[in-house]
N, C-alpha and C positions, 0 to 999 in steps of 0.2 A: 387583771392583765396576766397573760400566760408568762411564766418564768422563762420560756424559750425565746420570747421576743425581747427580753431585757438586753442581751448582748448586742443584738442588731440595732436597738434603739440607742444604746450607748455610743456605738460606732457612728451612727448617723448624726447624733448630737455633737460628737467630737469633731467629725469632718465639717459640719456646718460652722462650728466655732472657729476651726482652723481656717477655712476659706474666708470667713468674715474678718478674722484677724489680718490675714494677707491682704485683703481688699482695703481695709481701713488703714493699714500701716503703709501702703504704698500708693502713691498717686499715679494716674495714667502716664505711660511713657510718651515722651514727645521729643522731637528732633528739630533743630533749627537749621534750615538749608543754608542760611548765610554762614553759619559757623562750621558746618560739617561737609560742605561740598569740596571735593578735591579733584583737580584735573578734569573738570567738567562733569563729574559724576557724583551722585549722592548715594552712598551705600546705606541700605536699611538693615544690614546685618547687626545683630545686637539684641537689645531688649525690646520686647513687644508685649502688648496687652493680650491676654488669651482667656477665652471662656469655653469650657468644654461642655458638650451635650446641649447647647442652646444656640438658636438663631437669635442673637442679640439685636433687637430693633435699632435702626439707625437713630431714631429719636432718643432712645435711652443712651446711646453712645454720645451723642451730641450734648445731652443734658447731664451726662456723668452718672446716670442711674444704673450702675452695674457693679458686680463684684468680680473683677477680673484678676487673674494671676499675672505676674510678671515672669516671662520666660525668655530664654535666649535663643535667637534664630541665626543661622538655619539649624534645624533639628528635625529628626524623624518623630512621628507621633509615638512610636514604640518607646522613645527615650523620655517622654513627658510623664512625670509621676501622676499628674492629674488624670491622664488618659488611662493609666494602668489601675488606678484605684477606683475610678467611678464608672467604668464601662466594661462589660464583658466582651472579650475578643477585640477590644479597642475599636469598636464601631460606633458611629453616631455622627453628629454635626458639631462643628467647632467654629468659633469666631476669632479671628486675628484682627487687631487694629492698632494703629500707631498714629500719634498726632504729629503733623508736619507743619512747620511755620515758614513763611517768607519764600515760598517757591517762586512766585513771579519775579523776585529780585534776582534770581539766579538763572532761571530757564525761560526761554520763549515759548517752547512747547514741551513741557515735561512728559516723559514717556517711560513706561515700564514694560519689559519683555518677560512674559510669563509663559514658561514651558515645562517646568519640572514639578508639576503637581499631578500625582498619578490618578486622582479621582475627580469627581465633579466639583467645581468651584465657581464662585461669583464674586465680583469685585465692585466696590462702591467708593465714591468720594463723599464724605459727609462734612459740610461746612459747619463751623462752630455756631452758625445761626440756625442749624437744623435742616438746611436744604440738602437733600441727598441726590447725587448724580450717579446714574448707572454707568459703569465703565466697560463691563464685558463679563462673559461667562463661558465655561466649556460645556455646560449642560444643565440639566434640571436637578437641583438638590431636593431630595425628598426625605420623608421620615422613615422610609423602608428601602432596602436595597433593590427590591423588585421595581420600584417606581423611579429609581435614579437613572438619569440618562446623561452620558458624557462621551467625549472623544478626546483623543490625545494629540494635541497639536499646539504650536506656538501661537501666542497672542501678543499684540502690541497694544497696551492700554495707555491712552492719552489722558493725562490728568488736567484738571482745569488750570488755565494760566491767569485766572482773575481772582482766585481765592487765596488770600494771604495766610489763612490758617484753617486747617481742617484735618479730618481723619481719613487715612487710607484703610479700607476695611476689606477683609477677605473672609468669605464664608466657605468652608471646605468640608466635604463629607469624608467619612472613613468607614466604609462598609466592607471592603474587599481585602484590604492590605494593611499590615501593621507598618509598612514603610510608606506612609503618606504624610500629608501636612505640607508646611512651607519648609522645604529642605534644600533650597538653593539660594544663592546670594541675590537678593532683590535689589536692583540698582535703578535709580532714576537718572535719565540722561536726556539730551535733546533728541527729538524724534528722528532727525536726519541721521544721527550717529547710531541710534538703535536700529533703524531701518537698514543702514549699511551693514551692520553686524549680522542682522538676520539674513540678509541677502547673501553675504559672504558665507555664512554657515550653510545656507541652502545650496549654494553653488558648489561648495566643497563636498557636500554629501552627494549631490548629483554627479560630481566628477568621480567620486569613489564608485558609485553605482555604475557609471559609464565604464570604468576600468573593469569592473566585474563582468559586465556584459561582453566587453571586448575579450577578456580572458577565456570566458566560456566559449564564445564563437570561434576564436583562433584554435583552441584545442580540439573542438568538434570538427573543424575543417581539416586539420592535420590528421585526425583519427579517421575521417572518411577517406583520406587519400592513402592512409597506411593502417588498415584495421588491426594488423598484428601488434601494433604498439598500443597495448591495452592501458599503459600508464597515461597516455594522453586523454583517454576517456575518464580515468580516475581523477586526473587533474581537473577536468571540466566539472565533474560531480562535486569535487571538493570546493571549487569556486562557486558553484551553484548554491551550496549550503551557506557559504559565507555571504552570498548576495541576498539570500532570504533573510539571514540574521540581520544584515545592515538595513534592509528594507523595513523589517518589522520593528527593530529596536529604535530606529530613527524617527518613527512615527509617520513615514510616508504612506504606509498602507492604511492607517487609521485616517489620514488626511483625505485620501481619495475615496474611502468607503466609510463615511461618518455615520455608522449605524451601531446602536448599543449592543445588540447581540453579536455583531461581528467584532466589535472591540473586545468583548469577552473572549471570543474564540482566538483573536489575534494575540491577546495577552497570554493565553495558554500555549499557543504555538510558539511565541517568543521565548517562553521558558524552556520548551522542548528544544529550541534552536540553540540554547546554551550548550547542549551536549552533542547535538547532531554533527556539527562541523568537526568535533574532535574524533568522532567514530569514522567519519568519511576520510579525515586526514590519516587515521590509523590504517584504513583500507588502502589508501594510496601508497603510503610508506611501506606497507608489507609487500607491495608489488615491486617497488624500487629495491628494497633491501630484504629479500626473503629470509625468514627466520623459522626454520622447520619446527622448532620447539613451540612456537607461538603461532603456527599457521591457522589455527582455529579461532584466534582472538578476534579478528575483524567480524567473523560470523556471530560470535557471542556478543560483540558490541551491538550489532543490529538487532539481535534478539532482546538485549537489554533496552535498546532504544524503543522497540515496539511495546515492551511492557511498560516502560516509563510513559509512553504516549497514552496507553490505556488508562493508567492512573491519573495522568495530568488532566485528561479530558473528562474525568468522572468524579474528581474531588472538588470541593468548593474553592473558589478563588482565594478566600481567606486562608485556608489550609495550605494551598499551593504557595502562596507568597510567604507564609511562615516558614516553609521548608526551602527557601531559596538556597540555603547552604548546601543541601543535598545535591541540587543540580550543579552547583559550583564544584563540590568535591568530586562528582562524577566526571566533570570536565577535566579536573586535575588528574584524575586516575587515568583516563585515556590519553591525555596529553603526555603523561610520564612514560607510557608505553611507546608513544611516537618517538621519544628521545631514545628509548631502548633500541628501536629499529635503526635509527640513525647512527647510534654508536656502534651497532653491529656492522653497519656499512663501512664505518671508519676503520674498524678492526680488520675487516676483509679487504679494505682498500677498493671498495666498489666505486664506480664512477658516480660523481655528483654528491657523494656523502658529505664532503667538507662544505660544499655550497649549501646543502640542506641545513647543516648544523648552524652555519653563520646566519642564515636567514630565519631559522626556526627559533633560535634563542631570543632574539628581539620580540618575536611573536609571543613566546611564553612570558616574557617580561611584561608585555602589553596586557596580556590576559590577567596576570597577577595585579596589575595596576587597576584594571576595570573591576576585579573582584573587590579590591579595597575601596574603590569609588562607590560601588553598589552598597557598601556597608557603612559608609561614612556620610554624615549629613553635611559636613563642612567641605569635603573634597569631592568634586564631581567632574573631573577631567577624564573623559573616556577616549582611549586611543586604539582599542583592539581592532576596530573596523579598518582603520588606516594601516595598521601593522599587518593585518591579515591580507589585504589586497596588495600591499607592498611585497609581502612574501609570495603570494600567488603570481604577481607580475614578474618577479625575478625568476621563479621556477619555470614559468611558462616560456620566458625568453631563452632560458637554458635549454629546455627541451626542444624549443623551435630551432635553435642553432644546431642541435644534434640532428634534427630531422632534415634540415637544409644540407648539412654536411653529408649525410647519407644519400640524399638525392643527387648532390653534386658528384659523389663518388660513383654512384650508379651511372650517371650521365657520362662521367669521364671514362669509365670502363666500356660503356657502350660505344662512345666515339672512337676510342682506341681500337676496339674490336672491328668497328666498321672500316677504320683506316687500314688495319692489317688485312682485312678481307679484300679491300680494294687494291692494295699493293700486291697481294698474292695473285689476284685475278689478272692484273696487268702483266705480271711476270710469267704466269702460265700461258697467257695468250701469246706473248712473245716467243716462248719456247715452242708452243704448238705450231707457230708460223714457221720457225726456223727448222724444226725437226719433225715436220709433218710425216715424212715417209718412214721415220724410225719410231714413231709414237707408240704403235702397238707393242713393238718389241721392248722398248724402254719401259713402258708402263707395266708390262708383265714382270720384268726384272725388278722393277721398283717394288711392286706388290710382294714379290717373293722375299726380297731383302727386308722390307718392313715387317712381313709376317715372321720371318726368322728372328729379327732383332727384338720384336715386342712380345712374342708369344712363346709359350712353353712347347717344345716340340712334341711332347707326348699328349698333353691334355688339350692343347689349343687355347688355353686361358692365357691372360697376361702373365709374363714372367716377372721375376722379382725386380729386375732393373727397370722395366716399364712401370711397374707398380710404384717404385720409389719416386720416380720423376713426377707421376701423376698425383700421387698422395701429397707430395710437397706443395704442389700447386693448390690442391683442395684445402689443405690445412691452413695455408696463409690466407686464402680467400675466406674461409669460415671465421678466422680470427678477426679479419678486418670488418666483415659484415655482421658479426655477432650471431651468425646462424649456427645451429647445432651440427655436429659431425661425429658419427659413430663408426668405430673400427671393430671388426669381428675377426678373431682368429679361430680357425677350425682345424681339428686334428682327428684323423681316423683312428678309432679305438682298435687296439690289438693288431695293428697292421703288421708288425714284425712276425707275429704268430701266423698270419695268412701267408707271408713270404716263406716262412720256414715249412709250412705244411704243404702249400701247393706250388711253390716256386715263384720266382720273380715275374715270370710272364703273367701268371694269374694276378700277382700283385699289381702289375701295370694295368691289367683289365679293370681292377677295382678303382685305380686312380682315374682312368678314363671314364668309368661309370660315374664316379663322384662328380667329376667336372661336368659331365653331361647333365647330371641331376641339377647342379647349381645353375647351369645355363638355362634350364627349363623352368626356373622359378619365376620368370616373367618380371624380373626386377626392372627398375627404371633405367633408362639409357645413361643417366649421369652416374649411376652406381657402378662400382668396379668389382670384378671377381679375378683373383690371381692365384697362381700356384706359388706358394712361398718357399717351398723346398720339401723334398721327401713326401710325406703324407700330409703336409700342412697346407691349408688354403687360407686366403684372406679375402674378406668381403668389406668393401668401404661403402658405407651408406651416407650419402650427403643429405644435408637438411633434415636430419632424423635425430631426434633426441633419444635418451636412454630407454625410455618406456617403449617407444615405438620400435626401436631396434630389438629390444628383448622379445616383443611379440612376434616380430618377423623371424628371428633366429629360432625361437621355440617351435615355430611351425616347420622350419627346416629340419630341426633335430627330431621332431616327431615323425616327419614324412620319410626321412631317409631309410629307416629299417623296413618300411612297407614295400620296398621295391628290391628284389633280390638281384644279385649279379649272376647271370646265367652263362653257360658255356660248356666246355669239355671237362666239367667238374661239377660237384654238387653245388646247389644254389648257396650263395654266400649273402648273408644279410649284414650289411654294414651299419655301424653306429659311429657317432662322432661326438667329441666334446668341444664346447664352444666357450670362449671368453670374450666379453664385450667391454670396451672402454669408450667413454664419450668426452668430447673436448672440454665442455664447460663444467661438467660434473667432476671430472678427474682433475681439473685445474692444472693442465700441463702447459709447458712453454715450448715444446718442440715435438716434431713428429716422432722422434725416437722415444721420448717419454710416453707418448700415447701407445706405441707398440709395446713398450714394457708394461704398461698398465693392462693392456689386453692380454699379454702373455701371462701375467700374474693371475688374471682371472681364469685363463685356460688351465693353468697349473692347479688352481683351486678346484676346477671342475673335474680334473683327473683325480685329484686326491679324494674327492667326495664320491667316487664310484663310476666316473665316465658317463657317457651318454646323457649329458645334461648341459644346461646353460648357466653360466655364472657371470655376473656383472661386477664391474669395478665401481665401488661406492667410496668416494674419497672421504 
């Protein structure tokens, strides 16, 4: 005999002696229903007989011809020493059985709800006389993983009500996951009670899925009516990922598609759905509470999710389930950044930040609870699905209320405007009737007075008084509606030198030319151009953010020097300096503050050499 085989032989002999000692020292576990039933239920948690790596025949169980270990359930296979010592990768077939006495004395129709076994299983009742009664199974238990067939759904197993003493036997396979075996509390109860509990669980999950569908539909409808509200679409996407997670994790998908290959796919997809909702949530929160320093984090999250998907769908199921912790740590990583965005919203006092925090913290607690439940054989109370949809429902209603308020405000403004138009129309009609003969003269005088009061006499642009009144209106409207508003201050470069060299008459020509140039820019009707004083002009761009305003003003700055001022003097090429401030970027509280921001940007442009555009970045 080779010396290399001696250590292996010694280990084999030692293990055989150990198992023989355990089997001889301990009699099979049994439980008396008369003594153990409490409140109409018989809990089977505790000691069970266990045989690893063998489909123990029912005849041997009835006759007592077996070498079974005594283990305590519920427990994961990975925690069983016999599994770790006798099988590579914890794969194979195992037999669980327990002797039960006097069931007919306690139950009319004893029933067991089996749903927390992650692989193929088969259940039997073996009478002490040797008669075996098949109870049910989730699939075909085979000697190789490629032949194994199973699906993940709940089963109600009815035990015989005429057998006073027998064995409840479970044959379970472990080919794909280290977290398998009997790891839930197995309880015998009356069929009616078990059925009601199963129906209640089914109804609660159906209700949760219904809420998910409602949330998605509501946000998509609101988004279709107001496409600029991108957060509504992100809320719908976030809810969709949660709906997928709930559907796959609850076993609904496997129930309606009971195919082996699809179950393998759904298990991989379920693991990927551990991380996906956190990435979608991060994307949503980055839109609600922008954080420039982390603006690329959502994109990196999707890249990570894509790479994780490639790995998940190409490794073995055994390897994937062994690395469950990596998926959970990834979930915790992205969830922590969700809190970072929410806390930034709180610091900046952004709308809804407090509501997000109060609804997000219970969700984090529920996720931590489910992580613990997934790692514990004794604790299996999962609540993340319920917390997730409660969070989404609250946030959807908050956003819906904002949406409705915005619609009501717009409707109110439209109604008031129409009423004002109607009132003015009636008044004008009365005046036209009474003053028909003098209408032409009065109209001419009215236009002259209006022109003199609202416009600059030299350039024909709005004067400062007219600008102030209109700017106040646009400022308040922009703050109420949340639309951007950009203010541009323009100052002709070296204008004093032109006056000193050519005289004030030529200087006035330059001012008239600059005003004509600005009027020829073909700006929108709702935008305003005014002479602010001296050689300074103001351009008010409504519904225009800082980036758009910068592009428009840069074109003005570049185009002005291309057109000379001609006359009884050498051609004069004008340049100008520009300062831009935007309402939301500058975070101002009054029109005067916005003017100050724009003026500061203009001063910066002059200091940096003139003939340039500078923006106020708060």
